[in-house]
C-alpha positions as CSV (number, residue, x, y, z in Angstrom):
1,M,0.0,0.0,0.0
2,M,2.9,2.4,0.8
3,L,4.4,1.6,-2.6
4,Q,1.1,2.5,-4.3
5,M,0.9,5.7,-2.4
6,I,4.4,6.8,-3.6
7,R,3.4,5.8,-7.2
8,Q,0.2,7.9,-6.8
9,D,2.2,11.0,-5.6
10,T,4.7,10.6,-8.4
11,L,1.9,10.3,-11.1
12,A,0.1,13.3,-9.6
13,N,3.2,15.4,-9.7
14,N,3.7,14.4,-13.4
15,L,0.2,15.4,-14.2
16,A,0.5,18.7,-12.3
17,N,3.5,19.6,-14.5
18,V,2.1,18.5,-17.8
19,N,2.2,22.2,-19.0
20,T,5.6,23.0,-17.4
21,A,8.1,23.6,-20.2
22,G,11.0,21.2,-20.2
23,F,9.6,19.1,-17.4
24,K,10.8,15.5,-17.2
25,K,8.5,12.9,-15.8
26,D,9.4,10.5,-13.0
27,T,8.7,6.7,-12.9
28,V,8.7,4.6,-9.7
29,I,10.8,1.4,-9.9
30,A,9.7,-1.3,-7.4
31,Q,11.5,-4.3,-6.0
32,D,10.2,-7.2,-3.9
33,F,11.3,-8.0,-0.4
34,P,13.1,-11.4,0.1
35,S,10.6,-14.2,0.0
36,L,10.3,-16.7,2.9
37,L,10.6,-20.5,2.5
38,I,7.6,-22.1,4.2
39,R,7.9,-25.5,5.7
40,R,5.3,-27.7,7.6
41,I,6.4,-29.7,10.6
42,G,5.0,-33.2,10.7
43,E,2.8,-33.9,13.7
44,T,4.1,-37.4,14.3
45,T,7.5,-37.6,12.6
46,G,8.7,-34.1,13.5
47,R,10.2,-33.8,10.0
48,S,9.6,-30.7,7.9
49,Q,8.0,-30.6,4.5
50,E,8.6,-27.8,2.1
51,I,5.4,-26.0,1.1
52,G,6.7,-23.2,-1.1
53,R,7.8,-19.6,-0.9
54,L,5.8,-16.7,0.5
55,G,6.3,-13.1,-0.7
56,T,6.8,-10.5,1.9
57,G,5.7,-7.4,-0.1
58,S,7.4,-4.8,-2.3
59,A,9.0,-1.4,-1.9
60,V,10.4,1.5,-3.9
61,R,13.8,0.7,-5.4
62,Q,14.3,4.1,-6.9
63,I,12.5,6.9,-8.7
64,V,13.8,7.3,-12.2
65,T,13.6,10.5,-14.3
66,D,12.8,10.1,-18.0
67,Y,15.0,12.6,-19.9
68,G,13.3,11.9,-23.3
69,A,12.7,15.1,-25.2
70,G,9.2,16.7,-25.3
71,A,7.5,18.2,-28.3
72,Y,8.7,21.6,-29.5
73,K,6.1,24.3,-29.7
74,A,6.5,27.6,-31.6
75,T,5.6,30.6,-29.4
76,E,6.9,33.5,-31.6
77,N,8.4,35.0,-28.4
78,S,12.1,35.8,-28.8
79,F,12.7,35.2,-25.1
80,D,11.6,31.5,-25.4
81,L,14.4,29.2,-26.1
82,A,14.5,25.4,-26.7
83,L,17.5,23.1,-26.7
84,G,18.5,20.0,-28.5
85,S,18.5,16.7,-26.7
86,D,21.0,16.2,-23.8
87,C,21.6,19.9,-23.2
88,F,20.8,22.1,-20.2
89,F,20.8,25.8,-19.5
90,S,22.8,27.0,-16.5
91,I,20.8,28.9,-13.9
92,E,22.2,30.8,-10.9
93,T,20.4,30.1,-7.6
94,P,21.1,31.0,-4.0
95,E,22.2,27.4,-3.5
96,G,24.6,27.5,-6.5
97,V,24.4,26.7,-10.2
98,R,21.5,24.5,-11.2
99,Y,20.5,23.2,-14.6
100,S,17.3,23.3,-16.6
101,R,15.7,22.6,-19.9
102,N,12.9,25.1,-19.3
103,G,13.7,28.0,-21.7
104,A,10.7,30.3,-20.8
105,F,12.8,33.3,-20.0
106,S,12.2,37.0,-19.6
107,V,14.1,40.2,-18.5
108,D,14.0,41.5,-14.9
109,S,14.2,45.1,-13.8
110,E,18.0,45.1,-14.0
111,G,17.9,43.9,-17.6
112,R,19.1,40.4,-16.8
113,L,17.8,37.4,-18.6
114,V,16.0,35.3,-16.0
115,N,13.9,32.2,-15.7
116,T,10.3,31.9,-14.5
117,N,11.5,32.1,-10.9
118,G,13.4,35.3,-11.5
119,Q,16.8,33.4,-11.3
120,P,19.5,34.7,-13.7
121,V,20.4,32.7,-16.7
122,L,24.2,32.3,-17.0
123,G,26.4,33.1,-20.0
124,A,30.1,33.0,-20.7
125,Y,30.6,36.3,-18.8
126,G,28.1,35.7,-16.0
127,H,24.7,37.3,-16.1
128,I,23.3,38.0,-19.5
129,Y,22.0,41.5,-20.1
130,I,19.4,42.2,-22.8
131,D,18.8,45.8,-24.1
132,G,16.5,45.9,-27.1
133,A,16.1,43.4,-29.9
134,F,18.3,40.3,-29.9
135,V,18.9,37.1,-31.7
136,V,20.1,33.8,-30.3
137,D,21.8,31.5,-32.9
138,E,21.8,27.7,-32.7
139,R,25.1,27.7,-30.8
140,G,23.7,29.9,-28.0
141,N,25.4,33.2,-29.1
142,V,23.4,36.2,-28.1
143,V,23.6,38.7,-30.9
144,Q,22.6,42.4,-30.7
145,D,23.2,45.0,-33.4
146,G,25.1,42.4,-35.4
147,E,27.6,41.7,-32.6
148,I,27.9,38.8,-30.2
149,V,27.4,40.2,-26.7
150,D,27.5,36.9,-24.8
151,T,27.0,33.2,-25.2
152,L,24.6,31.1,-23.2
153,D,26.3,28.7,-20.8
154,I,24.8,25.4,-22.1
155,V,26.1,22.1,-20.8
156,R,25.6,18.4,-21.1
157,F,26.1,15.4,-18.8
158,P,27.4,12.0,-19.9
159,D,25.6,10.3,-17.0
160,K,22.2,11.7,-16.3
161,S,21.6,9.3,-13.5
162,M,23.8,11.6,-11.4
163,L,21.3,14.5,-11.8
164,V,19.0,15.2,-8.9
165,K,15.7,17.1,-9.3
166,V,15.4,20.4,-7.5
167,G,11.8,21.6,-7.7
168,D,9.9,21.1,-11.0
169,D,12.4,22.2,-13.6
170,L,15.8,22.5,-12.0
171,F,18.5,19.8,-11.5
172,S,21.6,19.6,-9.4
173,V,24.5,17.3,-10.1
174,V,26.4,14.9,-7.9
175,N,30.0,13.7,-8.4
176,Q,30.1,14.8,-12.1
177,E,31.5,17.7,-14.0
178,A,29.3,19.4,-16.6
179,E,30.6,19.4,-20.2
180,V,30.3,22.3,-22.5
181,A,27.7,21.5,-25.2
182,V,29.5,22.0,-28.5
183,N,26.3,22.1,-30.7
184,P,23.3,22.8,-28.4
185,Q,21.0,23.4,-31.4
186,V,19.2,26.3,-29.7
187,L,15.8,27.3,-31.2
188,Q,14.7,30.8,-30.5
189,G,10.9,31.4,-30.4
190,Y,10.2,27.8,-29.3
191,L,9.6,26.0,-26.0
192,E,10.0,22.3,-25.3
193,S,6.9,20.9,-23.8
194,S,7.0,18.4,-20.9
195,N,7.4,14.8,-21.9
196,V,4.4,13.8,-19.8
197,N,1.6,11.9,-21.7
198,A,-1.4,13.1,-19.8
199,V,-3.7,10.2,-21.0
200,K,-1.2,7.5,-20.0
201,E,-0.5,9.1,-16.6
202,M,-4.3,9.3,-15.9
203,V,-4.7,5.6,-16.8
204,D,-1.8,4.7,-14.6
205,L,-3.2,6.8,-11.8
206,I,-6.5,5.0,-11.9
207,T,-4.8,1.6,-11.9
208,V,-2.7,2.6,-8.9
209,V,-5.8,3.8,-7.0
210,R,-7.6,0.6,-7.8
211,A,-4.6,-1.5,-6.6
212,Y,-4.5,0.4,-3.4
213,E,-8.2,-0.2,-2.8
214,V,-7.8,-3.9,-3.4
215,M,-4.9,-4.2,-1.0
216,Q,-6.8,-2.2,1.6
217,K,-9.7,-4.7,1.4
218,V,-7.2,-7.6,1.8
219,V,-5.8,-6.0,5.0
220,Q,-9.4,-5.4,6.3
221,A,-10.3,-9.0,5.6
222,E,-7.2,-10.3,7.4
223,D,-7.9,-8.1,10.3
224,Q,-11.5,-9.4,10.6
225,T,-10.2,-13.0,10.3
226,L,-7.8,-12.4,13.2
227,D,-10.5,-10.7,15.2
228,K,-12.7,-13.7,14.9
229,L,-9.9,-16.1,15.7
230,I,-9.0,-14.2,18.9
231,N,-12.6,-13.9,20.0
232,Q,-13.2,-17.6,19.5
233,A,-10.0,-18.5,21.3
234,G,-11.0,-16.4,24.2
């Protein structure tokens, strides 16, 4: 039942972020507890007879993030940027540099390029300042008046299993150095949608709820059986 509760929470979070640009869905991987070998002791001989194995339940092994690319949607907004697969924007946060595929950017009161949480997007020279019209080419160069004023700090990670989700669209990295993305294939005026399939997640959510209800009834039946046994013994 606890496993199904965690699955339900994970599916609900996926559905809640179905419209979050660059969001990557999570999947719960389960594992079973070690099974027990059941034996019956003979009433007269005292010898044991093997009956079989009894499962002892299951638990969460890990929660895995699916980094598959979402669909690209044209927005005609020059501040919206999408990346090719395997690449991440670098975002400055109070806890340090974090990484994101959510390219829904804007400009704050200081003229800095920021994400939806108001956190600065990092470039080769630190914060990226935008003043007037600009163009971002496929390599992440920010061009104004025909000159490159900065380059987006876009990175990739050989082993994405070392990434840890921080919130809905940020990632931190453990024991791994980010590599500079040579060809990030930046698309200006586009956003990457989440890779959540809302219909599939809803079907999975219904299945999980039904499984939880079945297990709940099993526990209730076992409790009633034990209650009768105790009362009869008394």
